C-alpha positions as CSV (number, residue, x, y, z in Angstrom):
1,M,-15.2,5.1,9.3
2,V,-18.2,3.6,7.4
3,T,-17.5,0.1,6.3
4,K,-19.7,-2.2,4.3
5,E,-19.8,-6.0,4.1
6,V,-18.8,-7.6,0.8
7,E,-20.1,-11.1,-0.1
8,F,-17.4,-13.7,0.1
9,V,-18.3,-17.2,1.3
10,S,-21.7,-18.0,2.9
11,G,-21.4,-17.1,6.5
12,Y,-18.1,-15.3,6.0
13,P,-18.7,-11.8,4.6
14,L,-15.7,-9.5,4.3
15,R,-15.6,-6.2,6.1
16,F,-12.5,-4.3,7.1
17,D,-13.3,-2.5,10.3
18,W,-10.6,-0.7,12.3
19,N,-9.8,-3.8,14.4
20,G,-9.3,-5.8,11.2
21,I,-7.2,-3.2,9.6
22,E,-5.0,-3.0,12.7
23,S,-4.7,-6.8,12.8
24,M,-3.8,-6.8,9.1
25,T,-1.0,-4.2,9.5
26,I,0.5,-6.2,12.3
27,A,0.2,-9.6,10.5
28,L,1.7,-8.1,7.3
29,D,4.4,-6.1,9.2
30,A,3.1,-3.1,7.3
31,P,2.7,-0.4,10.0
32,A,1.7,2.5,7.6
33,F,-1.3,2.7,5.3
34,T,1.2,3.4,2.4
35,D,2.8,0.0,3.2
36,I,-0.6,-1.7,2.8
37,D,-1.2,0.2,-0.5
38,R,2.2,-0.9,-1.7
39,I,1.4,-4.5,-0.9
40,I,-2.1,-4.5,-2.4
41,S,-2.1,-2.0,-5.2
42,K,1.3,-3.0,-6.7
43,G,0.4,-6.7,-6.7
44,N,3.3,-7.5,-4.3
45,F,1.4,-10.2,-2.5
46,G,1.3,-14.0,-2.5
47,P,-0.7,-16.7,-0.9
48,V,0.3,-15.9,2.7
49,S,-0.5,-12.2,2.2
50,V,-3.9,-13.0,0.7
51,R,-4.7,-15.3,3.6
52,L,-3.7,-12.7,6.1
53,I,-5.7,-9.9,4.3
54,L,-8.8,-12.1,4.2
55,W,-8.4,-13.2,7.8
56,A,-8.4,-9.5,8.8
57,G,-11.5,-8.9,6.8
58,L,-13.3,-11.8,8.4
59,L,-12.6,-10.9,12.0
60,H,-15.7,-8.6,12.4
61,K,-18.0,-11.6,12.3
62,H,-15.5,-14.2,13.5
63,P,-13.3,-12.6,16.1
64,D,-11.8,-15.9,17.2
65,L,-11.0,-17.1,13.7
66,K,-7.4,-18.3,13.5
67,K,-5.2,-17.3,10.5
68,E,-4.6,-20.9,9.7
69,E,-8.4,-21.6,9.3
70,V,-8.7,-19.1,6.5
71,S,-7.1,-21.4,3.9
72,K,-10.1,-23.7,4.0
73,I,-12.5,-20.8,3.5
74,I,-10.3,-19.7,0.5
75,D,-10.5,-23.2,-0.9
76,T,-14.3,-23.1,-0.6
77,Y,-14.4,-19.8,-2.5
78,L,-12.1,-21.1,-5.2
79,E,-14.4,-24.0,-5.9
80,N,-16.6,-21.6,-7.8
81,H,-14.4,-18.6,-8.5
82,T,-11.0,-17.8,-10.0
83,L,-8.0,-16.1,-8.4
84,K,-8.9,-13.0,-10.3
85,D,-12.3,-13.1,-8.7
86,L,-10.6,-13.4,-5.3
87,S,-8.4,-10.4,-6.0
88,L,-11.4,-8.3,-7.1
89,T,-13.4,-9.3,-4.1
90,I,-10.5,-8.3,-1.8
91,S,-10.2,-5.0,-3.6
92,K,-13.9,-4.3,-3.4
93,A,-13.9,-4.9,0.4
94,L,-10.9,-2.7,0.9
95,I,-12.5,0.1,-1.2
96,A,-15.7,-0.3,0.9
97,S,-13.6,0.2,4.0
98,G,-12.0,3.4,2.7
99,L,-8.6,1.8,3.0
100,L,-8.0,1.4,-0.7
101,G,-9.3,4.2,-3.0
102,T,-12.9,5.2,-2.9
103,E,-16.1,3.7,-4.3
104,S,-16.9,6.8,-6.4
105,T,-13.5,7.3,-8.1
106,G,-11.5,4.1,-7.4
107,A,-8.6,6.2,-6.3
108,D,-7.8,8.0,-3.0
109,T,-6.9,11.6,-3.7
110,G,-5.7,12.2,-0.2
111,E,-8.1,15.1,0.1
112,V,-10.2,15.6,3.3
113,P,-13.9,15.8,2.4
114,E,-15.2,19.3,2.9
115,Q,-17.5,18.5,5.8
116,S,-14.6,16.9,7.7
117,K,-12.2,19.8,7.6
118,T,-11.8,21.8,10.8
């Protein structure tokens, strides 16, 4: 799984590695990838879900970060950005992780890439 960092707040880049994704599914009580897609793609999330998603994306650089501490980081981001910007940044990071769609198409077709088939 190739993941890329996405700029968020200085010192707090977003990257959803496997540990972060696993932590997010537990925190959101969404055990399947389709549950995560339902929450994120359909806009069925609120402030708590946003905080938990961001927390999971920050764990790669800050493994001891507590969920409650993320609210201050969000406030810092929102000093210069809108909620729409926040949503787009989260989506960009999830796409970069391969969890939500793909960078080339913006949608996950469910197809296994040719070189990965056995």
